[in-house]
C-alpha positions in Angstrom: 0.0 0.0 0.0 2.9 2.4 0.7 4.0 1.9 -2.9 0.8 3.4 -4.2 2.1 7.0 -3.9 5.2 6.1 -6.0 3.0 4.3 -8.6 0.8 7.4 -9.0 3.8 9.6 -9.6 5.2 7.2 -12.2 1.8 7.2 -14.0 1.8 11.0 -14.0 5.4 11.5 -15.3 4.4 11.0 -19.0 1.7 13.6 -18.7 4.1 16.0 -17.0 6.7 15.7 -19.7 4.1 16.3 -22.5 2.3 19.2 -20.9 1.9 21.9 -23.6 -1.6 23.3 -23.5 -4.6 23.4 -21.3 -8.1 22.2 -22.0 -11.0 23.8 -20.1 -12.5 21.9 -17.2 -16.0 23.4 -17.6 -18.9 21.0 -18.4 -16.8 17.9 -18.1 -16.7 14.7 -15.9 -13.5 13.6 -14.2 -12.4 10.6 -12.2 -9.2 9.8 -10.4 -7.4 7.3 -8.2 -5.8 8.6 -5.0 -3.3 7.6 -2.4 -4.6 8.5 1.1 -2.2 9.2 4.0 -4.2 9.2 7.2 -2.5 10.5 10.3 -2.5 8.7 13.6 -5.3 9.6 16.1 -5.8 9.0 19.8 -9.5 9.3 20.7 -10.0 9.3 24.5 -13.2 9.0 26.5 -14.5 9.0 30.1 -12.9 6.9 32.8 -9.7 6.2 30.8 -11.1 4.4 27.8 -9.3 5.2 24.6 -8.8 4.2 21.0 -5.3 4.8 19.5 -5.4 4.5 15.7 -2.1 4.3 13.9 -1.2 6.2 10.8 -1.7 4.3 7.5 -1.9 4.5 3.8 -5.0 3.6 1.8 -6.4 4.3 -1.6 -9.5 6.1 -3.0 -11.7 6.4 -6.1 -13.0 9.8 -6.9 -15.5 11.2 -9.4 -16.7 14.8 -10.0 -18.6 17.0 -12.5 -17.1 20.4 -13.4 -20.0 22.9 -13.4 -17.4 25.5 -14.6 -13.6 25.9 -14.6 -13.8 27.0 -10.9 -16.7 24.9 -9.4 -17.3 21.2 -9.2 -19.3 18.7 -7.2 -18.3 15.1 -6.7 -18.0 12.0 -4.5 -15.0 10.2 -2.8 -14.8 6.6 -1.8 -11.7 5.7 0.4 -10.4 2.4 1.8 -7.9 2.3 4.7 -6.8 -0.6 7.0 -5.0 1.0 10.0 -3.8 -0.9 13.1 -5.1 0.2 16.4 -4.9 -0.3 20.2 -7.9 0.1 22.4 -8.6 -0.1 26.1 -12.2 -0.6 27.3 -12.6 0.3 31.0 -15.0 -1.8 33.1 -17.2 0.8 34.8 -18.2 -1.7 37.6 -14.6 -2.7 38.3 -15.6 -6.4 38.3 -14.3 -8.0 35.1 -11.3 -5.8 34.6 -10.3 -3.6 31.6 -10.2 -5.1 28.1 -7.2 -4.4 25.9 -7.3 -4.9 22.1 -4.6 -4.6 19.4 -5.8 -5.4 15.9 -6.4 -4.0 12.4 -9.6 -2.3 11.5 -11.3 -1.8 8.2 -12.3 1.8 7.4 -14.4 3.0 4.4 -15.1 6.7 3.9 -18.0 7.8 1.6 -18.2 11.6 1.0 -20.0 14.1 -1.1 -18.3 17.4 -1.6 -18.0 20.6 -3.5 -14.7 22.1 -4.8 -13.8 25.7 -5.6 -10.8 26.3 -7.8 -9.4 29.9 -7.4 -8.1 30.2 -11.0 -9.5 29.1 -14.4 -6.0 28.1 -15.8 -4.2 24.8 -15.6 -2.6 25.5 -12.2 -4.8 26.5 -9.3 -5.1 26.2 -5.6 -8.5 25.0 -4.4 -10.7 24.5 -1.3 -13.3 21.9 -0.8 -16.0 21.0 1.8 -18.5 18.2 2.2 -20.2 15.5 4.3 -20.7 11.8 4.3 -20.2 8.7 6.4 -17.3 6.7 7.7 -17.7 3.0 8.4 -15.4 1.3 10.9 -15.1 -2.5 11.4 -13.0 -3.5 14.4 -12.6 -7.1 12.9 -13.1 -8.3 16.5 -16.1 -10.6 17.2 -18.9 -9.3 19.3 -20.3 -12.7 20.2 -19.3 -16.5 19.8 -19.5 -17.8 16.3 -22.6 -19.6 15.0 -21.8 -22.8 13.1 -24.1 -23.9 10.2 -24.1 -27.0 8.0 -25.6 -27.6 4.6 -25.4 -29.8 1.6 -23.5 -28.2 -1.3 -24.3 -29.5 -4.8 -20.6 -29.8 -5.7 -18.7 -30.0 -2.4 -21.1 -32.2 -0.5 -21.8 -31.7 3.2 -20.2 -28.5 4.5 -20.0 -26.9 7.9 -18.8 -23.4 8.5 -18.8 -20.7 11.2 -20.3 -17.3 11.0 -19.8 -14.3 13.3 -20.5 -10.6 13.7 -17.9 -8.0 14.5 -18.0 -4.7 16.4 -18.7 -2.1 13.7 -20.0 1.5 13.5 -21.0 4.0 10.9 -20.5 7.7 11.8 -21.7 10.8 10.0 -18.7 13.0 9.1 -18.2 16.5 7.7 -15.1 18.5 6.9 -13.0 20.5 4.5 -9.7 20.6 2.8 -7.3 22.7 0.7 -4.7 21.9 -2.0 -3.3 22.5 -5.4 -4.1 21.2 -8.8 -2.5 21.0 -12.2 -4.2 20.1 -15.5 -2.0 18.6 -18.3 -2.6 18.4 -22.0 -4.9 15.7 -23.1 -7.2 16.0 -20.1 -5.1 14.4 -17.3 -4.5 16.1 -14.0 -2.8 15.8 -10.6 -4.0 17.1 -7.2 -2.5 17.3 -3.8 -4.6 18.2 -0.7 -4.8 18.2 3.0 -8.2 17.3 4.6 -9.7 17.3 8.1 -13.0 15.4 8.7 -14.9 15.5 12.0 -16.8 12.3 13.1 -20.2 13.1 14.6 -21.9 10.9 17.1 -19.0 9.6 19.2 -20.7 10.7 22.4 -18.2 11.7 25.1 -15.1 11.1 23.0 -12.6 13.9 22.8 -11.0 15.2 19.5 -12.7 12.9 17.0 -11.4 14.5 13.9 -9.4 12.6 11.2 -6.6 14.3 9.2 -5.2 13.0 5.9 -3.1 14.0 3.0 -4.1 12.9 -0.5 -2.4 12.7 -3.9 -4.7 12.2 -6.9 -4.1 11.4 -10.6 -7.1 11.5 -12.9 -8.7 12.1 -16.3 -11.3 14.5 -17.7 -13.8 13.3 -20.2 
């Protein structure tokens, strides 16, 4: 996953070397792939419970429609698998605290608007939006349930099924960055984003910060 950033830069190099003219962004669709660099985050709560999420690199798929050279609306879909440490404090002091070290699955779905300050090929931009972040702890929340059945090819099969602790949180935030459009409709973007998770109750400082490099195409 950490090689994704280098791969995007290698894809972009031919476009950089051949950049000669600029095609307008207005009234066009665009899509891109992105490398997402999410910073570490320690989210603490009451009585000493906390969640320590490690920094990690993921990837994203992005689509937008350019209403003009300066304004666009779009959607982001990001996938990240950070490691984490968690301590769950027993409020009754009977069973003792629970410590967990594992890898979570995180999916961010966001809808946003972007404003480019300039109409030309090079422009700084700001963006803001809202969406949802899904987190799966990959830790079971109950004993597995075993089921058996007859398979038409493999015969009699038994397998276990289990649920995991998971949560979907509403999120909103903003970002800023720079963009360059190459000849032929390709472009590259670099941005820094901060997204606030809503609905975490008594948790302190529940914002997520990430940098992103995108390489994409207009059509």
